[in-house]
N, C-alpha and C positions, 0 to 999 in steps of 0.2 A: 908692477907693484910687487914687492917682496911678500912672501908668505907670512912673515912675522907682522907686517903692516896690516894684513887682512884678518889677522887672528881675532876671534871674538873674545871680548873681555867678559869673563864670568863674574857673577855676583856684583855687577857694577852698581846696583842700587844700594848695596851695603857699604861701599867704599866712599870715602870723602872725595868730593869733586865739586868744583864751582858750578858745573852744569846740572848737578843732581838737585831735584826739587823736593819739596816736602811731600808732594803727592807720590813721588817715586819711592820714598821711604815707607809711606803708608801702604802703597801697593805691595812692596816687598813683604811687609808684615802680614798683610791680608792673604797673600799667596802662601806664605809659610804656615800661618795658622789654619788656612783652608785645607792644605794637604795633611797637616797633623790631625785636625779634627775629622777629616774624611777617613784616614786610616784607622784611627782609634774608634770612631763612630761605626765604621763598617765592621770592625772586629766585634764590638759589643752588640751591634744589631744582629749580626750573623749568629753569634753565640746565643742570644736571647731567642731568636726565631727557631734555631735548631732545638733548643731546650723546650720551647712551646710545642713544637711538632712531636717530640718524644713524649712529653707529658700528656698531650691530647691522645696520642695513639695508645699509651699505657692505660689511660682512663677508659678509652673505648674497649680495649681488650678486657679490662676488669669488669666492665658492665655488660659484655656480650657473652652469650653462651650458645653452644651448638645444640640444636634439637632435631629429632627425627620427625619429619612431617609426612603426611600421606596426600597424594594427589587426589583432589576431589573429582576432576574430570580429565579426560585425555588432553595432553599438551598438543597444541596444533603446530604444524610446521609452517613457519612464516613465509616460506618460498625463497627462492634465490635472491630476490630483490631486497629482502629485509633481513638478511643474515647479519648477525653482529659479530664482533671480533672474538667473543668467547663462545659463540655457537650455542647460546642458551636462549630460551624463550620464556615469556611470562605465562604463569599458570596459577590457578587457585590451589592452595594447600591448606591442610588442617593439622593441628598438633595439640597436644595436651600440655598445659602448664603444670609446674610442680604442685600447685594448689589444687589440681584436679579439673580446673576449668578448661574448656575447649576453645581454641582460637582459630580463626580462618583469615587468610590474607593472600596477597599475590606474591609469588616468589619466582626467581629465575631457575628454570629446570631444563634438563636436556630435551630437545625436540622429539616429538613422537613418543614421549613417555606415556604409559598407560595409566588410567585411573586406578587407584589403589596401590600403586607402586610407592616405595618409600624413598624420600630424598632428605639430605642433610641441609638445614637452613640455619642461619644465625639470627638471633633475636637480641634486642637491647633490653635494658632494665624494665621498660614498660611492656615488654612482651610483643613488640612489633618487629617485623622483619627488618633486619639491618644488614649492612655490608659486612663481609668477613673482615676481621681485624687484620691489620698489616702484619706480615711476617717480619722476622728480624732483619732480613736483607732489604725488604721494602722500607722498613722503618729507617734504616741507615741511609738509604737512597733519598727518601723524602726529607730527612733532617738535613742532609748535606745540601740538597737542592733548595730547601727553604732558607738555610743559612746563607748560601751564596746569593740568592735573590734579595734577601733582606739587606745583606751587607752591600751589595751593589746599589740597591735603592738608596740606602743611607749615604753612601759615598757620593752617589750622583746628586743627591739633594744638597749636600754640603758644597760640592764642587760647582754645582749650578749657581748656588748663592754666591760663592766666591767670584764666579764669572760675572754675575750681575753687578757686584760691587766694583769689580775691575772696570766694567763698562762705564759706571758712574765716575770713577776716578779718571778714566781716559777722556770722558766728555769735559770734566772740569779742567784737565790739563790742556785740552785744545782751546778752551775758553781763555785760560791764562795766557797761552801763546798768542792768541788773537789780540788780547789786550796789550801785550808787550809789543807786538808788531805795530799795533795802532800807535802806541807811544813813540816807537822808533821811526815810524813813517811820517809822523806829523810833529817834529820837534819845534817847527817855527809856524805852525798853524796852516800848512798847506800839504797836500798829498802829492806823492810822486807818480802815482799810477792811476 
């Protein structure tokens, strides 16, 4: 067989042909619309997610403040089996709010810190211990990761829906072929096989 005879015909569902069925045209439109919606949806979902991450981080930064707290009792060394990645341990600390009230809470401090030593902690607008706000580089990383994940999820949802529709069209096409074979096989009321 020559190479030109084996050549794959591109975009055959869009060309006029006596073999082309209505379901082929519908499938071509479904695939085209699915890819367009997946790309556009992924772009908008990614941008919206990245914007939401930035907005949330900026709000957290605006509501957080760093305070100097004092350890109430010695921080205990958790031992080698309970070492965390940041090498900090939980201990009770006390600090004074701007209104003069005294607050006590658990915070992450260096191990073996002595009672009475000062540590820097972050509090939220309610005066409870909070995580340190994201730095600019962390914010960029989080917004990019959130945008990529949301975009991929959006595109995956659209392409998955397109795939399900294509399965339905394929099932219908097989039923049509079976009906046509049945008509061709029994033109005079008897079966050949």
